[in-house]
C-alpha positions in Angstrom: 111.8 -146.3 -89.3 109.4 -143.4 -89.9 108.3 -143.6 -86.2 111.9 -143.4 -85.2 112.5 -140.3 -87.4 109.5 -138.4 -85.8 110.7 -139.3 -82.3 114.1 -137.9 -83.2 112.5 -134.6 -84.4 110.3 -134.4 -81.3 113.2 -134.6 -79.0 115.4 -132.2 -80.9 114.4 -128.6 -80.3 117.5 -126.8 -81.7 116.6 -123.8 -83.8 113.1 -123.3 -82.4 113.9 -119.9 -81.0 115.3 -118.8 -84.4 112.2 -119.9 -86.2 109.9 -118.2 -83.6 112.0 -115.0 -83.9 111.7 -115.1 -87.7 107.9 -115.4 -87.5 107.6 -112.5 -85.0 110.2 -110.2 -86.5 108.0 -108.7 -89.3 105.3 -107.8 -86.7 107.8 -106.2 -84.4 109.4 -104.2 -87.2 106.0 -102.9 -88.3 105.2 -101.9 -84.8 108.5 -100.1 -84.2 108.5 -98.3 -87.5 104.8 -97.3 -86.9 105.7 -95.8 -83.5 108.6 -93.9 -85.0 106.5 -92.5 -87.9 103.7 -91.5 -85.5 106.3 -89.8 -83.3 107.7 -87.9 -86.3 104.2 -86.7 -87.2 103.5 -85.7 -83.6 106.7 -83.7 -83.4 105.8 -81.8 -86.6 102.4 -81.0 -85.1 104.0 -79.7 -81.9 106.4 -77.5 -83.8 103.5 -76.1 -85.9 101.3 -75.5 -82.8 104.2 -73.5 -81.3 104.6 -71.5 -84.5 100.8 -70.8 -84.6 100.9 -69.8 -80.9 103.7 -67.3 -81.6 101.9 -65.9 -84.6 98.8 -65.4 -82.4 100.8 -63.6 -79.8 102.2 -61.3 -82.4 98.7 -60.8 -83.9 97.4 -59.6 -80.6 99.9 -56.7 -80.6 100.1 -55.8 -84.3 97.9 -55.6 -87.4 100.8 -56.2 -89.9 100.2 -59.5 -91.7 103.9 -59.7 -92.8 105.1 -59.4 -89.2 102.7 -62.2 -88.1 103.9 -64.4 -90.9 107.5 -63.7 -90.0 106.9 -64.7 -86.4 105.4 -68.0 -87.6 108.3 -68.6 -90.0 110.9 -67.8 -87.3 109.3 -70.2 -84.8 108.8 -73.0 -87.4 112.5 -73.3 -88.2 112.6 -76.8 -86.7 109.7 -78.0 -88.8 111.1 -80.6 -91.2 109.1 -79.7 -94.3 107.4 -76.7 -95.9 105.1 -74.4 -94.0 102.3 -72.4 -95.6 101.5 -68.8 -94.9 99.4 -68.5 -91.8 95.7 -67.8 -92.0 94.9 -65.1 -89.5 91.4 -64.1 -88.6 90.7 -61.3 -86.1 87.6 -60.4 -84.2 86.8 -57.9 -81.5 87.3 -60.7 -78.9 89.8 -63.1 -80.3 92.5 -63.8 -82.8 92.7 -67.2 -84.6 95.9 -68.4 -86.4 95.9 -71.5 -88.6 99.2 -72.9 -89.9 99.5 -76.0 -92.1 102.5 -77.7 -93.6 103.8 -80.6 -95.6 106.1 -82.7 -93.4 109.0 -84.5 -95.1 107.9 -88.2 -94.8 110.0 -90.5 -92.7 108.0 -93.5 -93.7 104.7 -91.9 -94.6 102.3 -94.4 -93.2 100.2 -91.8 -91.4 100.4 -89.1 -94.0 102.5 -85.9 -94.1 99.8 -83.2 -93.9 100.1 -81.3 -90.5 97.8 -78.5 -89.4 97.6 -76.5 -86.2 95.1 -73.9 -85.0 95.5 -71.5 -82.1 92.9 -69.1 -80.7 93.8 -66.3 -78.4 91.1 -64.3 -76.6 91.7 -60.6 -76.1 91.5 -59.4 -72.6 90.1 -56.0 -71.8 90.3 -55.1 -68.1 87.1 -53.7 -66.6 87.2 -50.1 -65.4 
């Protein structure tokens, strides 16, 4: 009788796909949510890099710190979180702008601290 019962289960394969799907589903969800969270973080970095680039362009033409900060804030409107004041350092040859921010976490697996640094070299034409 036990032998007959095992033969019956061996031939019957109904529900195998559902069991396999239930086993694989947590791994697939972790993978998809991880990709979405990493994309969220990358998007924040791209927005901050653009804001730092705009601040560096403004810093090349002006010395006013408030005007540079305003250019960074205007360009970082699409950043979903809080942006700190830009750190601007100027040399004879280059201007460096560093902007950091706290991204509102979507899932938060990869953190929420985003930072971008842009360096623009001044060009002086030769006579």
